N, CA, C and O of each residue as an XYZ file, in Angstrom:
284
protein
N      17.057    -14.530     -2.897
C      16.557    -13.187     -2.643
C      16.705    -12.855     -1.156
O      16.609    -13.723     -0.289
N      16.935    -11.603     -0.901
C      17.078    -11.155      0.484
C      15.716    -11.003      1.136
O      14.686    -10.983      0.461
N      15.724    -10.896      2.454
C      14.467    -10.697      3.199
C      13.803     -9.385      2.779
O      12.576     -9.309      2.702
N      14.598     -8.359      2.509
C      14.046     -7.078      2.084
C      13.339     -7.208      0.730
O      12.277     -6.621      0.522
N      13.918     -7.961     -0.168
C      13.300     -8.177     -1.477
C      11.986     -8.940     -1.339
O      11.007     -8.610     -2.008
N      11.956     -9.947     -0.487
C      10.720    -10.696     -0.240
C       9.647     -9.784      0.353
O       8.476     -9.861     -0.020
N      10.061     -8.927      1.276
C       9.133     -7.975      1.886
C       8.547     -7.053      0.820
O       7.341     -6.805      0.807
N       9.391     -6.548     -0.067
C       8.924     -5.679     -1.143
C       7.976     -6.398     -2.085
O       6.968     -5.834     -2.510
N       8.295     -7.633     -2.408
C       7.421     -8.428     -3.270
C       6.060     -8.629     -2.617
O       5.026     -8.515     -3.276
N       6.062     -8.928     -1.327
C       4.804     -9.088     -0.600
C       3.999     -7.789     -0.615
O       2.800     -7.806     -0.891
N       4.657     -6.660     -0.318
C       3.966     -5.372     -0.242
C       3.333     -5.007     -1.579
O       2.167     -4.612     -1.627
N       4.080     -5.133     -2.645
C       3.575     -4.751     -3.960
C       2.483     -5.725     -4.424
O       1.505     -5.307     -5.043
N       2.646     -7.004     -4.131
C       1.620     -7.984     -4.491
C       0.324     -7.713     -3.730
O      -0.763     -7.817     -4.297
N       0.439     -7.368     -2.448
C      -0.748     -7.042     -1.649
C      -1.427     -5.792     -2.191
O      -2.655     -5.721     -2.232
N      -0.638     -4.811     -2.607
C      -1.220     -3.603     -3.193
C      -2.022     -3.947     -4.444
O      -3.147     -3.476     -4.609
N      -1.457     -4.752     -5.311
C      -2.123     -5.126     -6.548
C      -3.427     -5.887     -6.275
O      -4.463     -5.594     -6.872
N      -3.362     -6.847     -5.382
C      -4.542     -7.641     -5.054
C      -5.652     -6.773     -4.444
O      -6.810     -6.853     -4.854
N      -5.288     -5.960     -3.477
C      -6.289     -5.114     -2.816
C      -6.866     -4.082     -3.778
O      -8.059     -3.782     -3.718
N      -6.051     -3.544     -4.647
C      -6.545     -2.584     -5.637
C      -7.554     -3.251     -6.561
O      -8.586     -2.668     -6.893
N      -7.251     -4.469     -6.971
C      -8.153     -5.198     -7.865
C      -9.485     -5.519     -7.189
O     -10.509     -5.635     -7.862
N      -9.476     -5.661     -5.874
C     -10.691     -6.039     -5.142
C     -11.415     -4.861     -4.487
O     -12.397     -5.068     -3.775
N     -10.949     -3.637     -4.715
C     -11.546     -2.471     -4.060
C     -13.046     -2.336     -4.299
O     -13.769     -1.857     -3.426
N     -13.516     -2.748     -5.459
C     -14.942     -2.592     -5.765
C     -15.819     -3.523     -4.921
O     -17.038     -3.355     -4.887
N     -15.223     -4.484     -4.251
C     -15.989     -5.434     -3.431
C     -16.332     -4.888     -2.045
O     -17.160     -5.466     -1.341
N     -15.716     -3.805     -1.658
C     -16.062     -3.230     -0.368
C     -14.997     -2.296      0.173
O     -13.845     -2.324     -0.259
N     -15.399     -1.468      1.125
C     -14.474     -0.470      1.670
C     -13.306     -1.078      2.451
O     -12.266     -0.437      2.598
N     -13.463     -2.296      2.949
C     -12.356     -2.885      3.704
C     -11.165     -3.202      2.806
O     -10.027     -3.252      3.273
N     -11.427     -3.415      1.516
C     -10.319     -3.611      0.576
C      -9.592     -2.296      0.307
O      -8.395     -2.293      0.018
N     -10.314     -1.183      0.402
C      -9.677      0.129      0.277
C      -8.734      0.335      1.462
O      -7.610      0.808      1.294
N      -9.198     -0.021      2.655
C      -8.348      0.098      3.836
C      -7.138     -0.848      3.740
O      -6.023     -0.476      4.106
N      -7.366     -2.051      3.255
C      -6.256     -2.993      3.075
C      -5.268     -2.467      2.042
O      -4.061     -2.665      2.185
N      -5.766     -1.798      1.002
C      -4.887     -1.177      0.014
C      -4.036     -0.103      0.674
O      -2.844      0.010      0.388
N      -4.640      0.681      1.553
C      -3.892      1.719      2.272
C      -2.781      1.096      3.109
O      -1.658      1.601      3.134
N      -3.096      0.003      3.790
C      -2.073     -0.674      4.605
C      -0.959     -1.226      3.719
O       0.218     -1.133      4.069
N      -1.325     -1.796      2.579
C      -0.316     -2.331      1.666
C       0.557     -1.205      1.111
O       1.761     -1.388      0.933
N      -0.035     -0.055      0.840
C       0.752      1.100      0.400
C       1.714      1.537      1.501
O       2.846      1.931      1.221
N       1.265      1.466      2.745
C       2.149      1.778      3.866
C       3.334      0.835      3.911
O       4.464      1.262      4.150
N       3.082     -0.453      3.681
C       4.180     -1.422      3.629
C       5.105     -1.118      2.458
O       6.326     -1.220      2.584
N       4.527     -0.746      1.320
C       5.341     -0.378      0.165
C       6.202      0.838      0.450
O       7.339      0.925     -0.014
N       5.664      1.769      1.208
C       6.424      2.953      1.589
C       7.614      2.575      2.476
O       8.735      3.040      2.270
N       7.348      1.733      3.452
C       8.433      1.263      4.327
C       9.510      0.580      3.500
O      10.701      0.821      3.697
N       9.089     -0.268      2.579
C      10.039     -0.955      1.707
C      10.883      0.046      0.912
O      12.104     -0.095      0.835
N      10.240      1.050      0.326
C      10.968      2.044     -0.453
C      12.023      2.760      0.372
O      13.154      2.938     -0.080
N      11.659      3.171      1.579
C      12.630      3.863      2.427
C      13.750      2.923      2.880
O      14.912      3.326      2.941
N      13.403      1.671      3.199
C      14.434      0.723      3.645
C      15.441      0.393      2.551
O      16.617      0.167      2.838
N      14.994      0.364      1.316
C      15.917      0.035      0.238
C      16.663      1.262     -0.276
O      17.547      1.142     -1.124
N      16.314      2.431      0.230
C      17.026      3.651     -0.152
C      16.402      4.397     -1.305
O      16.988      5.354     -1.809
N      15.221      3.979     -1.736
C      14.530      4.658     -2.833
C      13.493      5.598     -2.232
O      12.292      5.331     -2.289
N      13.966      6.703     -1.654
C      13.064      7.587     -0.927
C      11.939      8.163     -1.796
O      10.851      8.382     -1.265
N      12.131      8.425     -3.112
C      10.969      8.904     -3.882
C       9.840      7.870     -3.923
O       8.668      8.230     -3.820
N      10.185      6.599     -4.072
C       9.183      5.536     -4.057
C       8.497      5.487     -2.700
O       7.273      5.380     -2.623
N       9.276      5.566     -1.637
C       8.711      5.558     -0.292
C       7.768      6.720     -0.053
O       6.716      6.559      0.565
N       8.148      7.894     -0.544
C       7.311      9.081     -0.354
C       6.004      8.970     -1.137
O       4.938      9.293     -0.613
N       6.079      8.523     -2.372
C       4.876      8.401     -3.195
C       3.937      7.349     -2.618
O       2.723      7.551     -2.597
N       4.475      6.244     -2.155
C       3.630      5.212     -1.546
C       2.972      5.727     -0.271
O       1.827      5.375      0.014
N       3.668      6.549      0.496
C       3.063      7.136      1.697
C       1.892      8.045      1.319
O       0.870      8.066      2.005
N       2.046      8.791      0.231
C       0.960      9.648     -0.246
C      -0.215      8.795     -0.701
O      -1.362      9.117     -0.390
N       0.049      7.702     -1.440
C      -1.023      6.800     -1.862
C      -1.749      6.221     -0.648
O      -2.971      6.074     -0.670
N      -1.013      5.895      0.399
C      -1.641      5.367      1.613
C      -2.578      6.404      2.216
O      -3.689      6.073      2.630
N      -2.135      7.659      2.267
C      -2.979      8.725      2.815
C      -4.227      8.938      1.967
O      -5.316      9.139      2.505
N      -4.080      8.895      0.657
C      -5.230      9.049     -0.240
C      -6.219      7.897     -0.036
O      -7.429      8.119      0.010
N      -5.714      6.688      0.083
C      -6.592      5.526      0.279
C      -7.317      5.596      1.620
O      -8.491      5.236      1.702
N      -6.645      6.047      2.657
C      -7.307      6.208      3.960
C      -8.417      7.256      3.858
O      -9.502      7.082      4.413
N      -8.135      8.327      3.154
C      -9.152      9.360      2.948
C     -10.349      8.781      2.198
O     -11.491      9.062      2.563
N     -10.113      7.982      1.162
C     -11.198      7.354      0.402
C     -11.976      6.384      1.286
O     -13.199      6.293      1.178
N     -11.277      5.660      2.158
C     -11.951      4.718      3.047
C     -12.862      5.463      4.032
O     -13.992      5.045      4.282
N     -12.360      6.563      4.582
C     -13.176      7.346      5.519
C     -14.413      7.916      4.856
O     -15.475      7.985      5.475
N     -14.288      8.323      3.610
C     -15.438      8.896      2.873
C     -16.430      7.833      2.441
O     -17.575      8.151      2.122
N     -16.010      6.576      2.425
C     -16.878      5.501      1.936
C     -17.990      5.149      2.915
O     -18.935      4.451      2.545
N     -17.900      5.606      4.126
C     -18.913      5.312      5.122
C     -18.700      3.985      5.824
O     -19.495      3.601      6.682
N     -17.638      3.282      5.469
C     -17.276      1.997      6.080
C     -18.452      1.116      6.098
O     -18.366     -0.018      6.571
């Protein structure tokens, strides 16, 4: 596998893990946002701009949810 593929696997795995743990605290919501940001970077780097754009939107939504959570 290429380095880009490994990066994508890491990003998506981090998203899944952080999403599963969101109920444990707001810091997992923030970590989910960061993982979505990594997923967005991966999407744009591999040339799948719709995936990159949607992941960027998910990151923004997660940051908004984190800010509303009161940290």
